[in-house]
C-alpha positions in Angstrom: 7.3 -20.1 -15.5 4.9 -18.1 -17.6 7.7 -16.5 -19.7 8.9 -20.0 -20.7 5.5 -21.1 -21.4 4.7 -17.9 -23.4 7.7 -18.3 -25.4 7.0 -21.9 -26.3 3.4 -21.4 -27.0 3.4 -17.7 -28.5 6.9 -17.5 -30.0 5.7 -17.4 -33.5 3.2 -14.7 -33.0 5.2 -11.6 -34.1 2.5 -9.0 -35.1 -0.9 -8.0 -33.8 -2.9 -5.3 -32.2 -0.3 -5.0 -29.3 2.2 -7.5 -30.3 5.0 -6.0 -32.2 8.7 -6.5 -32.8 9.6 -5.1 -29.5 6.7 -6.7 -27.6 6.5 -10.4 -28.2 7.2 -13.8 -26.9 10.2 -14.5 -29.3 12.8 -14.8 -26.6 12.8 -15.6 -22.9 13.9 -12.1 -21.9 11.5 -10.6 -24.3 8.6 -12.8 -23.0 9.5 -11.9 -19.4 9.6 -8.2 -20.0 6.4 -8.4 -22.0 4.7 -10.3 -19.0 6.1 -7.7 -16.5 4.4 -5.1 -18.5 1.2 -7.1 -18.9 1.1 -7.7 -15.0 0.1 -4.1 -14.6 -3.0 -4.7 -16.5 -2.3 -2.9 -19.6 -3.7 -4.5 -22.7 -3.5 -8.1 -21.6 -6.8 -8.8 -23.0 -5.7 -7.6 -26.5 -2.5 -9.6 -26.3 -4.5 -12.7 -25.3 -6.7 -12.2 -28.6 -3.6 -11.5 -30.7 -2.2 -14.9 -29.5 -5.6 -16.9 -29.8 -6.0 -16.1 -33.5 -6.3 -19.6 -35.6 -6.0 -20.6 -39.2 -9.1 -21.3 -41.2 -8.1 -25.1 -41.2 -8.3 -25.0 -37.3 -11.8 -23.3 -37.5 -10.4 -19.7 -36.9 -10.8 -16.4 -38.7 -7.7 -17.0 -40.8 -4.2 -15.8 -39.8 -0.9 -15.5 -41.4 1.3 -18.6 -40.6 4.5 -17.7 -38.8 3.2 -14.1 -37.9 -0.1 -13.9 -36.3 -1.3 -17.6 -35.6 -1.5 -18.5 -31.9 -3.2 -21.2 -30.0 -6.7 -21.6 -28.5 -4.9 -22.2 -24.9 -3.9 -18.6 -24.8 -7.4 -17.6 -23.0 -6.5 -19.9 -20.0 -2.8 -18.8 -20.2 -3.5 -15.1 -19.9 -6.5 -15.6 -17.3 -4.2 -17.7 -15.1 -1.4 -15.3 -15.5 -3.5 -12.2 -14.5 -5.0 -14.1 -11.6 -1.6 -15.1 -10.3 -0.2 -11.9 -10.7 -3.1 -10.1 -9.1 -3.0 -12.6 -6.2 0.6 -12.0 -5.6 0.2 -8.1 -5.7 -2.7 -8.3 -3.3 -0.6 -10.3 -0.8 2.1 -7.9 -1.1 -0.1 -5.1 -0.3 -1.7 -6.9 2.7 1.8 -7.6 3.9 2.7 -4.0 3.8 -0.4 -3.2 5.9 0.2 -5.9 8.4 4.0 -4.8 8.8 2.9 -1.3 9.5 0.2 -2.4 12.0 2.8 -4.5 13.8 5.4 -1.5 13.8 3.1 1.1 15.2 0.4 -0.8 17.2 1.6 -4.1 18.8 4.7 -2.9 20.7 4.1 -1.9 24.3 5.7 1.7 23.6 3.8 2.3 20.4 2.6 5.7 19.6 -1.2 4.9 20.0 -0.6 3.5 23.5 1.3 6.7 24.4 -1.2 8.9 23.1 -4.0 7.1 25.1 -1.9 7.8 28.3 -1.3 11.4 27.3 -4.9 11.9 26.7 -6.0 10.4 30.0 -3.4 12.7 31.8 -4.5 15.8 30.0 -8.2 15.0 30.6 -7.6 14.3 34.3 -5.8 17.7 34.7 -8.2 19.7 32.5 -11.1 18.4 34.7 -9.5 19.7 37.9 -9.1 23.2 36.4 -12.3 23.5 34.5 -15.1 21.1 35.9 -16.4 23.5 38.8 -16.8 26.6 36.9 -16.9 25.8 33.2 -18.3 22.3 32.9 -15.0 21.3 31.1 -15.4 24.0 28.2 -12.9 26.4 28.7 -10.0 27.5 31.1 -9.1 31.1 32.4 -6.0 32.8 31.0 -4.7 33.3 34.6 -4.9 29.5 35.4 -2.8 28.5 32.2 0.6 28.6 34.1 -0.8 26.4 36.9 -2.5 24.1 34.4 0.8 23.6 32.7 2.6 23.1 36.1 0.2 20.4 36.9 0.6 18.7 33.6 4.4 18.8 34.0 4.0 16.8 37.4 2.4 13.9 35.4 4.8 11.4 34.2 8.7 11.8 33.4 10.3 14.9 31.7 10.5 13.1 28.4 6.8 12.2 28.6 5.4 15.0 30.3 3.0 17.3 28.4 3.6 20.2 30.6 6.3 22.3 32.3 7.6 21.0 35.6 8.9 23.4 38.3 12.1 21.2 38.5 13.2 22.1 34.7 11.4 25.5 33.9 11.3 28.7 36.0 8.2 30.8 36.2 9.5 33.3 33.6 10.1 30.7 31.1 6.8 29.3 31.6 5.0 32.7 31.0 6.9 33.2 27.9 
């Protein structure tokens, strides 16, 4: 829509600070590509001023007819184009954040929920081995195998944090 309007309103503007033979509104394709580049925010204000020059008869600073003369509506056109592009890009950015949130947080078996379960299991077993003597700060080296065995008894093999007796022998555990 903006490419068609730009082609209609600013097709005659062929030179300026930013407007050149390659960057202009001469055809629909040129206008579309030019607006795509401007949607990144690069020099859109300079293009707006290139396209808003008026002739002396129209109360402007003087422009070359058919080369640098634009229309006073360019300010409204470019501000609306930038606002709409920014709005669309902001909505796309928010959409990506919401999709990632739904993917990792909302399902029942999401990573955050599984981490909370694992953390609760770990804390429970840790307290059993450290609460009486060390106020939950450290564990003795000779208790590590028992600690990992106890962790292995918590949950299933795929979800267990430790090494259950069923799947791991003492020699493997000590390694």
